[in-house]
NUNU-139672 format. One line per 5 residues: number of its first residue (from 1); their letters; for each residue x, y, z of N, C-alpha, C, O, CB. Coordinates in nm, 3 decimals. Glycine has a CB too. Layout:
! residues N
NUM> a> X Y Z X Y Z X Y Z X Y Z X Y Z | ... $
This chain:
! residues 112
1> mtyai> 4.150 -0.594 2.552 4.032 -0.673 2.526 3.914 -0.567 2.487 3.869 -0.488 2.570 3.994 -0.766 2.660 | 3.873 -0.572 2.367 3.787 -0.469 2.313 3.627 -0.526 2.346 3.586 -0.638 2.316 3.823 -0.446 2.140 | 3.556 -0.430 2.407 3.413 -0.442 2.447 3.331 -0.317 2.418 3.381 -0.207 2.394 3.404 -0.474 2.595 | 3.202 -0.344 2.423 3.115 -0.221 2.427 2.989 -0.267 2.500 2.950 -0.383 2.500 3.080 -0.160 2.276 | 2.932 -0.169 2.560 2.793 -0.174 2.617 2.695 -0.115 2.540 2.692 0.005 2.514 2.784 -0.113 2.743 $
6> irtgg> 2.611 -0.200 2.499 2.509 -0.152 2.383 2.368 -0.156 2.465 2.358 -0.214 2.573 2.506 -0.267 2.232 | 2.264 -0.089 2.403 2.138 -0.071 2.461 2.043 -0.122 2.341 2.035 -0.071 2.230 2.113 0.086 2.512 | 1.975 -0.231 2.387 1.846 -0.263 2.302 1.749 -0.349 2.387 1.783 -0.423 2.480 1.884 -0.346 2.161 | 1.627 -0.330 2.342 1.525 -0.375 2.406 1.494 -0.317 2.550 1.428 -0.379 2.634 1.544 -0.505 2.407 | 1.545 -0.200 2.568 1.520 -0.133 2.698 1.630 -0.192 2.803 1.623 -0.151 2.919 1.359 -0.161 2.750 $
11> kqfra> 1.724 -0.280 2.772 1.824 -0.321 2.863 1.968 -0.289 2.795 1.983 -0.255 2.678 1.803 -0.478 2.899 | 2.064 -0.307 2.887 2.195 -0.296 2.834 2.279 -0.427 2.857 2.267 -0.497 2.957 2.262 -0.176 2.896 | 2.373 -0.453 2.746 2.442 -0.567 2.739 2.580 -0.544 2.715 2.617 -0.442 2.656 2.390 -0.649 2.645 | 2.659 -0.627 2.755 2.810 -0.625 2.737 2.848 -0.708 2.623 2.838 -0.831 2.628 2.886 -0.675 2.862 | 2.896 -0.639 2.509 2.920 -0.716 2.386 3.089 -0.716 2.360 3.158 -0.614 2.363 2.830 -0.644 2.255 $
16> esgkt> 3.133 -0.842 2.336 3.259 -0.870 2.304 3.273 -0.934 2.172 3.183 -1.008 2.133 3.313 -0.945 2.401 | 3.386 -0.910 2.093 3.382 -0.980 1.964 3.391 -1.123 1.995 3.457 -1.164 2.090 3.495 -0.935 1.866 | 3.313 -1.214 1.898 3.321 -1.353 1.919 3.233 -1.420 2.023 3.225 -1.542 2.032 3.449 -1.381 1.948 | 3.170 -1.339 2.099 3.086 -1.384 2.209 2.933 -1.391 2.167 2.884 -1.306 2.093 3.106 -1.287 2.331 | 2.870 -1.486 2.212 2.730 -1.482 2.184 2.643 -1.437 2.316 2.669 -1.480 2.429 2.687 -1.625 2.132 $
21> iript> 2.542 -1.350 2.292 2.459 -1.293 2.388 2.305 -1.315 2.352 2.268 -1.327 2.235 2.496 -1.145 2.399 | 2.220 -1.320 2.460 2.078 -1.338 2.457 2.017 -1.199 2.486 2.029 -1.139 2.592 2.032 -1.449 2.563 | 1.942 -1.149 2.365 1.879 -1.018 2.386 1.738 -1.039 2.352 1.702 -1.134 2.282 1.942 -0.903 2.300 | 1.649 -0.943 2.404 1.506 -0.953 2.378 1.480 -0.967 2.229 1.560 -0.914 2.152 1.432 -0.830 2.433 | 1.383 -1.029 2.184 1.355 -1.068 2.048 1.371 -0.952 1.936 1.309 -0.847 1.953 1.214 -1.122 2.047 $
26> lpgda> 1.444 -0.966 1.834 1.444 -0.909 1.726 1.388 -0.958 1.593 1.385 -1.079 1.573 1.549 -0.885 1.719 | 1.345 -0.875 1.503 1.296 -0.921 1.366 1.429 -0.978 1.291 1.541 -0.933 1.318 1.222 -0.789 1.277 | 1.410 -1.071 1.203 1.518 -1.113 1.128 1.520 -1.277 1.135 1.475 -1.341 1.230 1.652 -1.042 1.183 | 1.579 -1.333 1.020 1.606 -1.468 1.023 1.754 -1.505 1.076 1.845 -1.423 1.085 1.583 -1.518 0.884 | 1.765 -1.635 1.109 1.894 -1.679 1.147 2.001 -1.651 1.032 1.967 -1.666 0.915 1.887 -1.830 1.182 $
31> gskvt> 2.116 -1.614 1.063 2.219 -1.584 0.958 2.215 -1.447 0.915 2.315 -1.412 0.852 2.204 -1.668 0.840 | 2.117 -1.353 0.935 2.112 -1.227 0.901 2.198 -1.131 0.997 2.217 -1.158 1.115 1.972 -1.193 0.896 | 2.245 -1.022 0.938 2.327 -0.925 1.013 2.230 -0.838 1.082 2.116 -0.828 1.037 2.425 -0.842 0.922 | 2.270 -0.766 1.202 2.224 -0.676 1.278 2.332 -0.587 1.326 2.441 -0.626 1.366 2.155 -0.734 1.377 | 2.288 -0.445 1.316 2.377 -0.350 1.371 2.312 -0.270 1.480 2.198 -0.226 1.462 2.427 -0.262 1.266 $
36> fddvi> 2.377 -0.247 1.597 2.346 -0.180 1.692 2.407 -0.052 1.704 2.528 -0.047 1.724 2.360 -0.247 1.786 | 2.337 0.056 1.696 2.409 0.199 1.692 2.407 0.269 1.834 2.482 0.363 1.860 2.332 0.302 1.583 | 2.316 0.218 1.922 2.312 0.273 2.062 2.414 0.231 2.152 2.383 0.161 2.248 2.190 0.242 2.126 | 2.547 0.267 2.131 2.664 0.223 2.223 2.693 0.323 2.324 2.722 0.439 2.294 2.794 0.196 2.144 | 2.686 0.280 2.445 2.683 0.364 2.554 2.841 0.385 2.611 2.885 0.492 2.654 2.581 0.299 2.663 $
41> lgsdg> 2.908 0.271 2.601 3.046 0.281 2.656 3.131 0.188 2.570 3.074 0.091 2.520 3.053 0.241 2.815 | 3.253 0.206 2.549 3.343 0.109 2.474 3.472 0.119 2.529 3.511 0.216 2.594 3.351 0.134 2.325 | 3.537 0.021 2.503 3.704 0.010 2.540 3.772 -0.073 2.430 3.723 -0.176 2.384 3.736 -0.074 2.698 | 3.882 -0.023 2.395 3.964 -0.087 2.274 4.092 -0.149 2.354 4.192 -0.177 2.289 4.014 0.037 2.144 | 4.088 -0.166 2.473 4.215 -0.214 2.552 4.282 -0.115 2.611 4.301 -0.129 2.732 4.313 -0.283 2.473 $
46> dkthi> 4.325 -0.015 2.556 4.403 0.098 2.637 4.324 0.220 2.675 4.355 0.288 2.773 4.522 0.152 2.555 | 4.206 0.250 2.584 4.131 0.359 2.597 3.987 0.328 2.626 3.923 0.239 2.569 4.147 0.435 2.484 | 3.939 0.413 2.723 3.774 0.375 2.749 3.710 0.511 2.691 3.751 0.625 2.714 3.722 0.346 2.942 | 3.598 0.474 2.607 3.546 0.584 2.536 3.390 0.593 2.608 3.318 0.493 2.613 3.550 0.554 2.359 | 3.358 0.700 2.653 3.234 0.716 2.716 3.138 0.816 2.657 3.175 0.932 2.640 3.258 0.748 2.846 $
51> gapgl> 3.019 0.777 2.628 2.929 0.855 2.570 2.842 0.935 2.650 2.820 0.894 2.764 2.861 0.785 2.496 | 2.788 1.043 2.613 2.703 1.125 2.676 2.579 1.152 2.603 2.589 1.266 2.560 2.766 1.239 2.706 | 2.487 1.109 2.576 2.453 0.968 2.630 2.491 0.852 2.560 2.489 0.740 2.612 2.318 0.953 2.644 | 2.530 0.877 2.430 2.579 0.759 2.361 2.711 0.812 2.270 2.731 0.931 2.249 2.452 0.691 2.266 | 2.791 0.712 2.224 2.906 0.734 2.140 2.865 0.763 1.986 2.812 0.678 1.915 3.000 0.608 2.151 $
56> kgahv> 2.891 0.872 1.951 2.864 0.915 1.812 2.949 0.830 1.713 3.069 0.815 1.734 2.895 1.070 1.794 | 2.896 0.784 1.623 2.974 0.696 1.510 2.999 0.556 1.552 3.038 0.474 1.469 3.117 0.757 1.473 | 2.982 0.527 1.663 3.016 0.375 1.712 2.887 0.298 1.683 2.770 0.339 1.682 3.057 0.362 1.886 | 2.942 0.167 1.658 2.836 0.060 1.612 2.895 -0.065 1.647 3.017 -0.081 1.658 2.799 0.062 1.453 | 2.801 -0.164 1.666 2.836 -0.306 1.687 2.749 -0.387 1.591 2.627 -0.380 1.584 2.815 -0.351 1.838 $
61> taeiv> 2.838 -0.476 1.511 2.780 -0.559 1.419 2.763 -0.692 1.471 2.857 -0.743 1.531 2.852 -0.562 1.301 | 2.646 -0.758 1.455 2.634 -0.906 1.496 2.558 -0.979 1.394 2.507 -0.918 1.300 2.564 -0.925 1.634 | 2.546 -1.112 1.408 2.474 -1.224 1.329 2.381 -1.281 1.412 2.418 -1.327 1.520 2.563 -1.334 1.274 | 2.247 -1.284 1.371 2.152 -1.377 1.445 2.183 -1.516 1.430 2.195 -1.571 1.321 2.012 -1.360 1.402 | 2.197 -1.575 1.549 2.235 -1.715 1.563 2.089 -1.809 1.559 2.072 -1.905 1.484 2.326 -1.732 1.712 $
66> khgld> 2.005 -1.764 1.645 1.874 -1.844 1.659 1.764 -1.748 1.749 1.800 -1.660 1.826 1.910 -2.001 1.742 | 1.655 -1.778 1.727 1.544 -1.742 1.805 1.484 -1.842 1.888 1.475 -1.958 1.850 1.452 -1.695 1.727 | 1.435 -1.798 2.016 1.398 -1.911 2.102 1.315 -1.860 2.213 1.281 -1.742 2.213 1.522 -1.985 2.155 | 1.277 -1.945 2.316 1.194 -1.911 2.432 1.280 -1.942 2.549 1.344 -2.047 2.548 1.058 -1.990 2.438 | 1.289 -1.858 2.650 1.362 -1.871 2.759 1.296 -1.974 2.858 1.185 -2.023 2.835 1.381 -1.739 2.816 $
71> dkivv> 1.374 -2.004 2.975 1.296 -2.099 3.070 1.169 -2.021 3.122 1.163 -1.898 3.123 1.392 -2.149 3.203 | 1.052 -2.116 3.172 0.937 -2.073 3.214 0.952 -2.031 3.348 1.022 -2.099 3.423 0.842 -2.165 3.199 | 0.892 -1.918 3.394 0.882 -1.876 3.525 0.732 -1.867 3.577 0.643 -1.844 3.495 0.952 -1.746 3.536 | 0.705 -1.882 3.694 0.570 -1.901 3.728 0.532 -1.776 3.808 0.602 -1.731 3.898 0.548 -2.035 3.806 | 0.413 -1.723 3.769 0.362 -1.593 3.816 0.254 -1.633 3.908 0.155 -1.686 3.855 0.310 -1.497 3.699 $
76> fkqkr> 0.254 -1.619 4.027 0.157 -1.658 4.138 0.102 -1.565 4.207 0.171 -1.508 4.291 0.207 -1.732 4.229 | -0.026 -1.529 4.191 -0.089 -1.412 4.286 -0.192 -1.463 4.371 -0.269 -1.551 4.333 -0.156 -1.292 4.206 | -0.197 -1.412 4.484 -0.294 -1.443 4.592 -0.336 -1.327 4.688 -0.254 -1.244 4.728 -0.237 -1.551 4.674 | -0.457 -1.327 4.720 -0.496 -1.250 4.829 -0.552 -1.313 4.942 -0.656 -1.376 4.924 -0.578 -1.162 4.789 | -0.502 -1.308 5.056 -0.520 -1.387 5.165 -0.659 -1.352 5.208 -0.704 -1.238 5.200 -0.414 -1.367 5.269 $
81> rknya> -0.731 -1.461 5.259 -0.862 -1.451 5.308 -0.965 -1.409 5.214 -1.076 -1.376 5.257 -0.863 -1.367 5.414 | -0.938 -1.406 5.092 -1.026 -1.361 4.987 -1.070 -1.476 4.890 -1.159 -1.462 4.806 -0.957 -1.250 4.909 | -1.000 -1.586 4.910 -1.043 -1.711 4.817 -0.993 -1.677 4.677 -1.056 -1.717 4.580 -1.216 -1.739 4.811 | -0.881 -1.602 4.663 -0.833 -1.566 4.545 -0.692 -1.611 4.530 -0.603 -1.569 4.604 -0.848 -1.429 4.528 | -0.670 -1.710 4.419 -0.520 -1.750 4.381 -0.534 -1.760 4.231 -0.637 -1.801 4.177 -0.461 -1.902 4.451 $
86> kkqgh> -0.423 -1.718 4.164 -0.408 -1.722 4.019 -0.273 -1.765 3.981 -0.179 -1.691 4.009 -0.438 -1.590 3.957 | -0.251 -1.892 3.914 -0.124 -1.930 3.880 -0.092 -1.918 3.722 -0.171 -1.969 3.642 -0.107 -2.068 3.930 | 0.012 -1.858 3.681 0.019 -1.833 3.538 0.183 -1.851 3.521 0.269 -1.811 3.600 -0.049 -1.673 3.491 | 0.207 -1.928 3.389 0.340 -1.931 3.339 0.364 -1.836 3.245 0.271 -1.779 3.187 0.373 -2.051 3.287 | 0.507 -1.806 3.219 0.551 -1.696 3.103 0.690 -1.756 3.067 0.772 -1.800 3.147 0.565 -1.518 3.162 $
91> rqkft> 0.704 -1.750 2.921 0.837 -1.784 2.875 0.852 -1.653 2.779 0.770 -1.617 2.694 0.851 -1.946 2.797 | 0.969 -1.595 2.811 1.003 -1.471 2.731 1.083 -1.505 2.601 1.187 -1.569 2.615 1.087 -1.371 2.819 | 1.047 -1.470 2.489 1.105 -1.481 2.364 1.252 -1.413 2.360 1.268 -1.305 2.417 1.009 -1.420 2.262 | 1.346 -1.470 2.300 1.483 -1.405 2.303 1.540 -1.438 2.156 1.498 -1.524 2.079 1.585 -1.469 2.432 | 1.638 -1.352 2.139 1.719 -1.379 2.010 1.876 -1.388 2.040 1.935 -1.293 2.092 1.691 -1.258 1.901 $
96> evrik> 1.934 -1.499 2.006 2.073 -1.505 2.047 2.167 -1.456 1.918 2.158 -1.505 1.805 2.108 -1.662 2.097 | 2.248 -1.362 1.954 2.323 -1.307 1.842 2.482 -1.324 1.860 2.524 -1.315 1.976 2.286 -1.156 1.826 | 2.556 -1.342 1.776 2.703 -1.360 1.787 2.772 -1.217 1.738 2.753 -1.171 1.625 2.752 -1.493 1.690 | 2.848 -1.158 1.830 2.900 -1.031 1.802 3.022 -1.046 1.701 3.117 -1.114 1.738 2.940 -0.961 1.935 | 3.024 -0.994 1.595 3.126 -0.986 1.499 3.235 -0.875 1.499 3.356 -0.895 1.498 3.063 -0.982 1.383 $
101> diafg> 3.169 -0.745 1.500 3.268 -0.638 1.488 3.220 -0.526 1.584 3.102 -0.501 1.609 3.282 -0.586 1.336 | 3.328 -0.462 1.635 3.291 -0.334 1.736 3.370 -0.224 1.664 3.488 -0.246 1.636 3.346 -0.353 1.915 | 3.319 -0.116 1.635 3.375 0.002 1.588 3.354 0.134 1.647 3.234 0.157 1.665 3.343 0.011 1.472 | 3.424 0.219 1.679 3.420 0.339 1.760 3.407 0.465 1.681 3.382 0.570 1.742 3.540 0.347 1.841 | 3.421 0.464 1.549 3.400 0.587 1.477 3.476 0.696 1.520 3.583 0.682 1.578 3.271 0.625 1.480 $
106> kksgg> 3.420 0.814 1.492 3.489 0.937 1.552 3.483 0.957 1.708 3.394 0.905 1.775 3.426 1.061 1.490 | 3.575 1.029 1.757 3.593 1.021 1.904 3.492 1.137 1.957 3.465 1.235 1.886 3.759 1.044 1.951 | 3.443 1.120 2.074 3.362 1.227 2.152 3.437 1.272 2.253 3.536 1.211 2.292 3.233 1.182 2.210 | 3.392 1.397 2.312 3.467 1.462 2.410 3.466 1.390 2.557 3.528 1.440 2.651 3.414 1.603 2.416 | 3.398 1.280 2.570 3.385 1.211 2.695 3.481 1.113 2.713 3.448 1.021 2.787 3.262 1.153 2.710 $
111> ek> 3.607 1.109 2.658 3.707 1.007 2.667 3.773 1.013 2.786 3.789 1.117 2.849 3.799 1.012 2.565 | 3.820 0.879 2.826 3.909 0.874 2.963 4.045 0.812 2.923 4.133 0.795 3.008 3.834 0.775 3.090 $
């Protein structure tokens, strides 16, 4: 099973070929291609490639499926005995991408 751990939007995600993942919002229209070059770790089934800090030459190609808003969360702030309470909602924007291809380019010294 081929997979890679990519970093985008300040977070890390596990990418597998054919799977869809929700990541923080990216520019681009639905159907356009996106390439993630910040690959931290990858496995092609028998070998695990570990980057320090990232794998050189590795990239993950994906296609944007849709943009949207996540579920609403409630942010409630209160200070007891001060007559202060504030209720606020928030919906985080996301981009859903379908992973097309995972490539590991040239090998680095951190292989296992």
